[in-house]
C-alpha positions in Angstrom: 15.4 3.0 -6.3 17.5 5.1 -3.9 14.5 6.6 -2.0 13.0 3.9 0.2 9.3 4.4 0.7 6.9 2.4 2.8 4.4 0.2 0.9 6.3 0.9 -2.4 7.9 -1.8 -4.5 9.6 -1.8 -7.9 8.7 -4.1 -10.8 10.1 -4.6 -14.3 7.4 -4.0 -16.9 9.0 -5.3 -20.1 10.8 -2.1 -21.1 10.9 0.0 -17.9 10.7 0.0 -14.1 7.3 0.8 -12.6 6.6 1.5 -8.9 3.6 0.0 -7.1 1.9 1.0 -3.9 0.4 -1.8 -1.8 -1.2 -1.6 1.6 -3.6 -4.5 1.7 -4.5 -6.8 -1.2 -4.6 -4.3 -4.1 -1.6 -2.9 -5.9 -1.7 0.6 -7.4 0.7 1.9 -10.0 2.4 5.2 -9.1 3.2 7.8 -11.8 6.8 8.5 -12.5 9.7 7.8 -10.2 10.3 8.3 -6.4 11.2 11.9 -5.7 9.3 13.4 -8.7 6.5 15.8 -7.8 3.7 13.8 -9.4 4.9 10.6 -7.8 5.2 12.1 -4.3 1.8 13.8 -4.5 0.1 10.5 -5.4 2.1 8.6 -2.7 1.1 11.1 -0.1 -2.6 10.7 -1.0 -2.4 6.9 -0.7 -0.5 7.0 2.6 -3.0 9.4 4.1 -6.0 7.1 3.2 -7.2 5.1 6.1 -6.6 1.3 6.1 -9.9 -0.2 4.9 -11.8 -2.2 7.4 -12.4 -5.9 6.7 -15.1 -6.2 4.1 -18.1 -8.4 4.8 -18.8 -10.6 1.8 -22.4 -11.4 1.2 -23.6 -14.6 -0.6 -24.7 -13.8 -4.1 -22.2 -10.9 -4.6 -19.4 -10.7 -7.1 -16.9 -10.8 -4.2 -18.5 -14.0 -3.0 -18.4 -15.6 -6.4 -14.7 -14.6 -7.0 -13.8 -16.2 -3.6 -15.5 -19.5 -4.6 -13.9 -19.5 -8.0 -10.4 -18.8 -6.7 -10.8 -21.4 -4.0 -11.6 -23.9 -6.8 -8.6 -22.9 -8.8 -6.4 -23.2 -5.7 -7.6 -26.9 -5.3 -6.9 -27.5 -9.0 -3.3 -26.2 -8.6 -2.8 -28.3 -5.5 -3.9 -31.4 -7.5 -1.5 -30.5 -10.3 -4.4 -29.9 -12.8 -3.7 -26.1 -13.2 -0.6 -24.0 -13.3 0.2 -21.7 -10.3 0.6 -19.0 -12.9 -3.0 -19.4 -13.9 -4.0 -18.9 -10.3 -1.8 -15.9 -10.0 -3.3 -14.3 -13.1 -6.9 -14.9 -12.0 -6.2 -13.5 -8.6 -4.7 -10.3 -10.0 -7.5 -9.6 -12.5 -10.4 -10.6 -10.4 -9.1 -8.4 -7.5 -9.7 -5.4 -9.9 -13.3 -6.6 -10.5 -13.9 -7.1 -6.8 -12.4 -3.7 -5.9 -14.8 -1.9 -8.2 -17.9 -4.1 -8.0 -17.5 -6.6 -5.1 -20.8 -5.9 -3.3 -22.8 -6.0 -6.6 -25.0 -9.0 -7.5 -23.4 -11.8 -9.5 -26.2 -11.4 -12.1 -24.1 -9.0 -14.1 -25.3 -7.6 -17.4 -22.8 -7.4 -20.3 -23.3 -3.6 -20.6 -22.0 -3.2 -17.0 -19.0 -5.4 -17.7 -18.2 -3.4 -20.9 -18.3 -0.2 -18.9 -15.9 -1.6 -16.4 -13.6 -3.0 -19.1 -13.5 0.3 -20.9 -11.5 1.8 -18.0 -8.6 -0.5 -19.1 -8.8 0.3 -22.8 -5.3 2.0 -22.7 -3.8 -1.3 -21.8 -5.3 -3.7 -24.3 -3.5 -6.9 -23.2 -4.4 -6.2 -19.6 -8.0 -5.5 -20.5 -8.3 -8.7 -22.5 -6.7 -10.8 -19.8 -9.2 -9.3 -17.3 -12.1 -10.2 -19.5 -10.7 -13.7 -19.9 -10.6 -14.2 -16.1 -14.1 -12.9 -15.7 -15.3 -15.2 -18.5 -13.6 -18.2 -16.8 -15.3 -17.4 -13.5 -18.7 -17.1 -15.0 -18.3 -20.3 -17.1 -17.4 -22.1 -13.9 -20.3 -20.5 -12.0 -22.9 -21.3 -14.7 -22.1 -25.0 -14.7 -22.5 -25.1 -10.9 -25.7 -23.0 -10.9 -24.2 -20.2 -8.8 -25.7 -17.7 -11.3 -28.7 -17.7 -13.6 -27.5 -15.0 -16.0 -25.5 -15.8 -19.2 -21.8 -15.2 -19.2 -21.4 -11.4 -19.5 -18.0 -11.7 -21.0 -19.1 -14.0 -23.8 -19.0 -12.3 -27.2 -17.0 -9.3 -26.1 -14.2 -9.1 -28.7 -10.6 -8.7 -27.9 -8.8 -5.4 -28.4 -6.2 -6.0 -31.0 -3.4 -3.5 -30.6 -1.2 -2.9 -33.6 2.1 -4.2 -32.2 4.9 -6.4 -33.4 4.9 -8.3 -30.1 8.1 -9.6 -28.6 11.2 -9.0 -30.6 12.5 -12.3 -32.2 16.2 -12.8 -31.5 18.5 -13.6 -34.4 21.6 -15.7 -34.4 23.6 -12.4 -34.5 21.9 -11.2 -31.3 22.8 -14.4 -29.5 26.4 -14.3 -30.8 26.8 -10.7 -29.5 25.4 -11.7 -26.1 27.7 -14.7 -25.8 30.7 -12.7 -26.9 30.1 -10.3 -24.0 29.3 -12.9 -21.4 32.2 -15.3 -21.2 32.5 -18.8 -19.7 31.8 -19.1 -16.0 29.1 -16.4 -15.9 25.5 -17.1 -15.0 24.4 -15.0 -18.0 26.2 -17.4 -20.4 24.9 -20.5 -18.6 21.3 -19.1 -18.9 21.6 -18.5 -22.6 23.1 -21.9 -23.2 20.3 -23.5 -21.2 17.7 -21.6 -23.2 19.2 -22.5 -26.6 19.6 -26.1 -25.6 16.2 -26.7 -24.1 13.9 -23.9 -25.4 12.1 -24.4 -22.1 9.4 -22.0 -20.9 10.5 -19.6 -18.3 8.8 -21.4 -15.4 10.4 -24.7 -16.4 13.8 -23.2 -17.2 14.3 -21.7 -13.8 13.6 -25.0 -12.1 15.9 -27.2 -14.2 18.8 -28.7 -12.4 21.0 -31.9 -11.9 17.9 -33.8 -10.7 16.5 -33.6 -14.2 19.4 -35.4 -15.8 19.3 -39.1 -16.7 21.2 -41.5 -19.0 19.9 -43.1 -22.2 22.0 -45.2 -24.5 25.2 -43.8 -22.9 24.2 -40.2 -23.4 23.0 -37.6 -20.9 19.4 -36.4 -21.3 17.1 -34.0 -19.5 13.6 -34.8 -18.4 11.0 -32.5 -16.9 7.3 -32.1 -16.5 6.0 -28.9 -18.1 4.4 -26.4 -15.7 1.9 -25.4 -18.3 -1.2 -27.6 -18.7 -1.6 -30.4 -19.9 1.8 -30.8 -18.1 3.4 -33.1 -20.7 6.8 -34.7 -20.0 9.7 -33.4 -22.1 12.8 -35.4 -22.7 15.8 -34.1 -24.8 19.4 -35.0 -25.1 21.9 -32.6 -23.5 23.9 -30.9 -26.1 27.7 -30.8 -25.7 27.7 -27.1 -25.0 25.2 -27.6 -22.2 27.0 -30.6 -20.6 30.1 -28.5 -20.5 28.4 -25.5 -19.1 26.6 -27.2 -16.2 29.4 -29.7 -15.4 30.0 -29.8 -11.7 26.8 -27.9 -10.7 26.0 -28.7 -7.1 23.0 -26.4 -6.7 19.4 -27.7 -6.9 19.0 -25.5 -10.0 21.4 -24.7 -12.8 20.4 -21.0 -12.6 20.7 -19.1 -9.4 21.4 -15.6 -8.1 24.7 -14.3 -6.7 23.3 -15.3 -3.3 22.9 -18.9 -4.4 19.1 -18.8 -4.5 17.0 -19.9 -7.4 15.5 -17.2 -9.6 11.8 -16.5 -9.4 9.5 -16.4 -12.4 9.9 -12.6 -12.5 13.5 -12.2 -11.6 14.8 -14.6 -14.3 13.2 -12.5 -17.0 14.6 -9.2 -15.5 18.1 -10.7 -15.3 18.1 -11.8 -18.9 16.9 -8.4 -20.0 19.7 -6.8 -18.0 22.3 -9.2 -19.5 21.2 -8.3 -23.0 21.5 -4.6 -22.2 25.1 -5.1 -20.8 26.0 -6.9 -24.0 24.6 -4.0 -26.1 22.4 -6.6 -27.8 18.7 -6.6 -28.5 16.6 -9.4 -27.0 14.7 -11.0 -24.1 14.2 -14.5 -22.6 11.0 -14.9 -24.7 12.7 -13.4 -27.7 15.3 -16.1 -27.6 12.7 -18.8 -27.3 10.9 -17.3 -30.3 14.2 -17.0 -32.3 15.4 -20.6 -32.0 12.5 -22.1 -34.1 13.1 -19.5 -36.8 16.8 -20.4 -37.0 16.0 -24.2 -37.0 13.3 -23.8 -39.7 15.9 -22.2 -42.0 17.9 -25.4 -41.4 15.1 -27.6 -42.5 13.3 -28.5 -39.2 9.7 -29.5 -39.7 6.7 -28.0 -37.9 6.2 -31.3 -36.1 9.8 -31.4 -34.9 9.4 -27.8 -33.6 6.2 -28.8 -31.8 8.1 -31.5 -29.9 11.0 -29.1 -29.2 8.8 -26.3 -27.9 6.5 -28.6 -25.9 3.5 -27.7 -28.0 0.6 -30.0 -29.0 1.5 -31.8 -32.2 -0.7 -32.4 -35.2 -4.2 -33.8 -34.8 -5.6 -35.8 -31.9 -5.1 -39.0 -33.8 -1.5 -38.0 -34.6 -0.8 -37.3 -30.9 -2.3 -40.7 -29.9 -0.4 -42.9 -32.3 2.8 -41.0 -33.0 3.7 -38.7 -30.2 4.6 -41.1 -27.4 6.6 -43.4 -29.8 8.5 -40.7 -31.7 9.2 -38.0 -29.1 12.5 -39.4 -28.0 13.6 -40.1 -31.6 12.6 -36.6 -32.8 14.3 -35.0 -29.8 17.5 -36.8 -30.7 17.3 -35.6 -34.3 16.7 -32.0 -33.1 19.8 -32.2 -30.9 21.9 -33.0 -34.0 20.4 -30.0 -35.7 21.2 -27.8 -32.7 24.8 -29.0 -32.6 25.2 -27.6 -36.2 24.2 -24.1 -35.2 27.2 -21.8 -34.8 26.3 -19.3 -32.1 
C-alpha cells in the first residue's frame, strides 16, 4: 500500500488484500484499492463523519447484554477455559449486532434477527459465524435469567455455500515449495515444522526450544493446545525437524526478519506468500489438511490421525481408557510413518 491514509489498514483475506477503515471500535471494509475513485469517495465520506460520542448503555439493551457476555468470556479466557480466538471472534461479530441494534431490548424476536442476518447473505461464512455468536450470547443469558425470550438464533439454518473449501496440499505441492525455499530460510523451517507437528496455527507460531524434552534418549515436543479442551500433545521430533531447528536461540522457532514472533494473522499471510514465491499452490491450513491424506494412503488409521491432529479420539469410553495410555506410543508410531515420506 504505497498511499498512506489515516485510519486505514491492510488485511489479507485468504486470496486478496482488503483495506479497512477504523476510527473507534468498528472496522469498515473499503471498496477497491487506495487511489481508485470508488475507494477515495468512500474514504472521504468516512473521514468527514463526526467521531461518535460515547454511547450510554442502558440495562436491558442488546449493548448491555453483549457487554456482560463478553466480560464473562474474558474471564473464561483468563482462567484458561476458553481460547483467546473465541473471544476475538465474539467481539468482532457482536460488535456488528451492537452497531445496528445496540439500544434495542434484549427480548429479540427471531424475525428481527433474520432480517439483520439477511444483510450478510453475500458472505455465508461470516453470516453463520455472526449467528453462532448471537446464539452463544443468548444461551448464556437465558441460563442466567438476563432474558425471558427464547434464543432467537435457535433453529435458524446455516447458509451452505457451494465451495470446495481450503485446497488440500499434495506431496507434489510441498516438494515444489521445499525445492524453492532452501535450507536456512524461515519459509523452509515453517514447512518442516508444519509437516512434523501438524499443529494448529496458534500452537505452531508459539512452538520453540522450551517445548523440547527428552524421552528414552530421543527429543520430543510437548505443548498444550490453544483450542479447548486444551489437551496436551506430545510427539517425537523427526530427524528433519531436529536438523532444521538445531541451534535456535529465539523463544519461538518461527520469527520475522526483525526477530519477533509471528502473530496469528501474519504467519498465515507469510506462508501464503512463500507458496506464491515457489509458484506452488497451497496455504498453511492446506498443508495441515494434506498431511492426513498422505498418511492415510500409507496405512495410518483414523485413531492415529486423531492423535496426530489433536482431535478427540473415538468414543468417551475409548478416550477414558485408551487415550492417556496410548498417546505417546501412537505418536512414536506416527513419527516412523512420517520419516518414510519423501517430500
